[in-house]
Structure formats: C-alpha cells, structure tokens
C-alpha positions in Angstrom: 27.5 -14.9 23.1 25.6 -11.6 23.3 24.1 -9.2 25.8 20.8 -7.4 26.0 19.5 -4.5 28.2 15.9 -3.5 28.0 13.3 -1.3 29.7 9.7 -2.5 29.3 6.9 -0.1 30.0 3.7 -1.4 28.4 1.6 1.6 29.4 3.8 4.7 29.6 2.1 7.6 31.4 4.3 10.3 29.7 3.6 11.3 26.1 7.4 11.1 25.4 8.0 7.8 27.1 8.7 4.5 25.4 7.0 1.1 25.6 10.3 -0.5 24.9 13.9 0.6 24.9 16.3 -2.3 23.9 20.0 -2.2 23.4 21.8 -5.4 22.4 25.1 -6.7 21.2 25.7 -9.7 19.0 29.0 -11.4 19.7 30.2 -13.9 17.1 33.1 -15.2 15.1 34.0 -12.2 12.8 34.1 -14.4 9.7 30.7 -16.1 10.2 28.6 -15.1 7.1 25.5 -13.0 7.9 23.3 -10.4 6.4 22.9 -6.9 8.0 19.4 -6.0 9.2 16.8 -5.4 6.5 13.1 -6.2 5.8 12.3 -9.7 4.6 9.5 -12.2 4.4 6.6 -12.6 1.9 5.3 -9.0 2.6 8.6 -7.4 3.8 7.1 -7.1 7.3 9.9 -8.6 9.3 13.1 -6.7 10.1 16.2 -8.5 11.3 19.8 -9.5 10.5 20.1 -13.0 9.2 22.6 -15.8 9.8 24.0 -17.2 6.6 26.2 -20.0 8.1 25.8 -23.2 6.0 22.9 -25.2 7.4 21.7 -22.3 9.6 20.7 -19.9 6.8 17.8 -17.7 7.8 18.2 -17.9 11.6 18.5 -14.6 13.5 19.5 -13.2 16.9 17.2 -10.3 17.1 14.2 -9.1 15.1 10.9 -7.3 15.0 7.8 -7.4 12.7 5.4 -4.7 11.7 2.7 -6.8 13.5 4.5 -6.0 16.8 6.2 -9.3 17.3 9.8 -9.1 18.7 12.3 -11.8 19.6 15.9 -11.7 21.0 18.3 -14.6 21.6 21.4 -15.1 23.6 23.5 -18.3 23.9 24.2 -19.9 27.3 27.9 -20.0 28.3 28.9 -23.7 28.4 32.1 -25.5 27.4 30.4 -28.6 25.8 28.3 -28.0 22.8 26.4 -30.7 20.9 27.5 -30.3 17.2 24.3 -31.9 16.0 21.9 -29.6 17.9 19.4 -27.6 16.0 20.3 -24.0 15.1 19.2 -21.6 17.8 18.7 -18.7 15.4 15.6 -20.3 14.0 13.9 -19.8 17.4 13.9 -16.1 16.6 12.9 -16.2 12.9 10.3 -18.9 13.5 8.6 -16.7 16.2 8.5 -13.7 13.9 6.7 -15.7 11.2 4.5 -17.7 13.5 0.9 -16.8 14.6 1.4 -18.0 18.2 1.5 -15.3 20.9 4.7 -14.8 22.8 3.9 -17.0 25.8 2.3 -19.8 23.7 5.4 -19.9 21.5 7.7 -20.2 24.4 5.6 -23.0 25.8 6.1 -24.8 22.5 9.8 -24.1 22.5 10.1 -25.4 26.1 8.8 -28.8 25.0 11.5 -29.0 22.4 14.3 -27.4 24.5 16.5 -30.6 24.6 17.0 -30.3 20.8 19.2 -27.1 21.3 22.4 -26.1 23.0 21.9 -23.7 25.9 19.9 -20.5 25.0 17.8 -17.7 26.4 14.9 -16.3 24.4 12.8 -13.2 24.9 9.5 -12.9 22.9 7.2 -9.9 22.9 3.9 -8.8 21.4 3.2 -5.1 21.1 -0.5 -4.5 20.5 -2.9 -1.7 20.8 -4.8 -3.3 23.7 -1.9 -5.0 25.5 1.9 -5.4 25.4 3.4 -8.7 26.6 7.0 -9.7 27.2 8.0 -13.2 28.0 11.3 -15.1 28.8 12.4 -18.7 28.6 15.9 -20.2 29.1 16.4 -23.9 28.6 19.0 -24.1 31.4 16.6 -22.7 33.9 12.9 -23.3 34.9 10.9 -25.7 32.7 8.2 -23.1 32.1 8.4 -19.6 30.5 7.5 -16.5 32.5 5.7 -13.3 31.8 7.9 -10.2 32.6 6.4 -7.2 34.4 7.3 -3.6 33.6 10.9 -2.9 34.5 14.5 -2.9 33.5 16.2 -6.2 32.7 19.6 -7.5 31.7 20.4 -10.7 29.9 23.8 -12.1 29.0 25.0 -15.7 28.6 23.5 -17.0 31.8 19.9 -16.9 32.9 17.9 -13.7 33.0 19.3 -11.2 35.6 22.2 -13.5 36.6 24.5 -11.0 38.4 27.6 -11.3 36.3 29.8 -8.2 36.8 29.5 -7.2 33.1 25.8 -7.4 33.2 25.6 -5.4 36.4 28.0 -2.8 35.0 26.1 -2.4 31.7 22.7 -2.4 33.4 23.8 0.5 35.7 24.9 2.5 32.6 21.7 1.6 30.8 19.5 2.6 33.7 21.3 5.9 34.0 20.7 6.7 30.3 17.1 5.6 30.1 16.2 7.7 33.1 17.1 10.9 31.3 14.8 12.9 29.0 16.6 12.7 25.7 15.5 13.2 22.1 15.4 9.8 20.3 18.7 10.4 18.3 20.5 11.3 21.5 19.2 8.3 23.3 20.3 6.0 20.5 23.8 7.5 20.5 24.2 7.1 24.3 23.0 3.5 24.1 25.4 2.7 21.3 28.2 4.2 23.5 27.2 1.8 26.3 27.2 -1.2 23.9 30.8 -0.3 22.9 32.1 -0.2 26.5 35.3 -2.4 26.5 36.0 -2.2 30.2 36.9 -5.6 31.6 34.9 -6.7 34.6 37.2 -9.2 36.2 37.6 -11.2 38.3 34.1 -12.6 38.1 33.9 -15.9 40.0 30.3 -16.5 38.9 31.0 -16.1 35.2 34.3 -18.1 35.5 32.6 -21.0 37.3 30.0 -21.3 34.5 32.7 -21.0 31.9 34.9 -23.9 33.1 36.7 -25.2 30.0 37.2 -21.8 28.5 40.7 -20.3 28.5 41.5 -17.6 31.1 42.2 -15.2 28.2 38.8 -15.9 26.6 36.9 -15.5 29.9 38.7 -12.2 30.5 37.6 -11.0 27.0 34.1 -12.1 27.6 33.9 -10.0 30.8 33.3 -6.8 28.9 30.0 -5.5 27.5 31.8 -5.1 24.2 33.9 -8.2 23.6 37.2 -7.9 21.8 39.4 -11.0 21.1 41.3 -12.3 18.0 38.7 -13.3 15.4 35.7 -13.2 17.8 33.7 -10.5 19.6 31.0 -7.9 19.3 30.2 -7.4 15.6 26.7 -5.9 15.8 25.0 -3.3 18.0 21.3 -2.8 17.9 19.0 -0.3 19.5 15.2 -0.6 19.2 12.8 2.1 20.5 9.0 1.7 20.5 7.1 4.8 21.6 3.6 5.2 23.0 2.1 5.6 19.6 3.7 2.5 18.2 6.4 4.2 16.2 9.5 2.0 15.9 13.1 3.2 15.6 15.6 0.3 14.7 19.3 1.2 14.5 21.9 -1.3 13.7 25.7 -0.7 13.7 27.5 -3.6 12.1 31.1 -4.5 11.5 32.4 -4.7 7.9 35.0 -7.0 6.4 35.9 -8.7 9.8 37.6 -5.4 10.7 37.0 -3.8 14.1 37.8 -0.4 12.6 35.2 -0.6 9.8 31.5 -0.1 10.7 28.2 0.7 8.9 25.2 2.2 10.6 21.6 1.9 9.3 18.3 3.0 10.7 14.8 2.0 10.0 11.6 3.8 11.1 8.0 2.5 10.8 4.7 2.3 12.7 3.4 -0.9 14.1 0.2 -2.3 12.5 -1.6 -2.6 15.8 
C-alpha cells in the first residue's frame, strides 16, 4: 500500500522555505526482501531503496537523483490483482535513470498503463530555472496532470481521494509544515506523523474500494502507520529540498521483520542543477 504527504513550493519566497517537503510510508509484507536506501547507478547519482523480490529486483517505491529527478509510487487498493502484470516498482527506477522530463515520462507510462496493476505515480524535476511536479494514476484520467504549488496527500486511491486516514494525516502534516522549525526538528515531527497508528474507521469510501479484503485488514489499513500480522509500514522516508537545492533524505526502516527494531539513515547532498 503506502501513503505520501507533500508540500510543493517551486519558488519559495522565504530564505528558509523548502521547494519540497515530502513524508512517505512504505507498507509491505515484512518478509519481502529489499535494500535500504543508498546511492546506486553507474555514477552513484540515484538514491533510493530497492525491491529485491525475485523477478522484481531493482524496482523502487521512492527515489531521487542528484540531477533533481524524483519519483514516488503507491499501489491502488483493489482485491483482484493480475499475477502476470509488470512490476510497478520499475516505474520509479526507470524514471530516475531516464532522460525524459516528468510529464513526458508519465505520458509514456499512460500509454502502457494496462500492463500494470493499479498504481499512482508522482514524478518531479527540480531544476535551477523551473521545478515541475506531475501525477498519473492508471485508475483515473487517461492523461497525466501538472500539479501546482500546494499541499497534497496520496494513499491507495487517486490523488486527494478523501479517505479518513489521508485527511487525518494531511491535517497533521499541514500543521507541522506551517511551523518554522530547524530541519532536524521538522524531520522528527514528520516521522512522528508517519508513525501515527490511530485507526480511522469506519470509512465507507475506503471500505467500498476494498471490497474483497477482510474487515480486519481494512481496519488495519485505516491508519497512517499500518500494523497487522506480517504486513504493515516498514519504511518511513522524509525528503527536504531547500531553496538552494540542498537535499536532506532520511529513511527509517524496519530490521529483521521486527516492529521493535529500526535503523535510521540520513543523506545530504546538493542538486546538480
């Protein structure tokens, strides 16, 4: 599953403001093999976690490159999945290695959307002369869209679908990003939001989309931080990009399939704009 909150401000007026504030959870089977975030690629310019599931090795859910390309993926909640569909994680890693801009890439993806199970994909370009953020979901409109400056929430339905968990998390996120905080304090408050286990039930809209899932599973999925036996939130990520192109990437990831064991790593670099 997964959930993403972000504030996009391509031309911040304040010296201390951010062009991007992103907070995201990866929800997955605890035992699914994956690599924690690190730099990879021919010149070590791409930073992301990597899926290591057999047949889907090298896919990702969220990543950024030193060239200013960023991509983030969520799955679409649906009971019936095509077992022969292509791995959605490659939509992220392919964008990070591609030379297409964010909108052109999503146009290409939209022409191949039928090859994948339901997904939502955010792509962005952060450049010295212009920042661009785009969205495409293969269960929604046939064309990708450019997103304006603002605060957005994306879970396992289309962008801004008002699930209760999304609205709850977005309110908390909006409150935090409206404060003037040092970067370390901002990261800690965002991680706190990402680990909010409050259940947001009943939610008729989420439940109607999740027909075929058990009541217990839908109940677990109603929290920003999902906890159920063997499945749930196993990675928190916070990305900050400031006005000067300085990037802070913090990942908190579960160890040994154990919800009591976590490791946190941070990366800092400047975009090659």
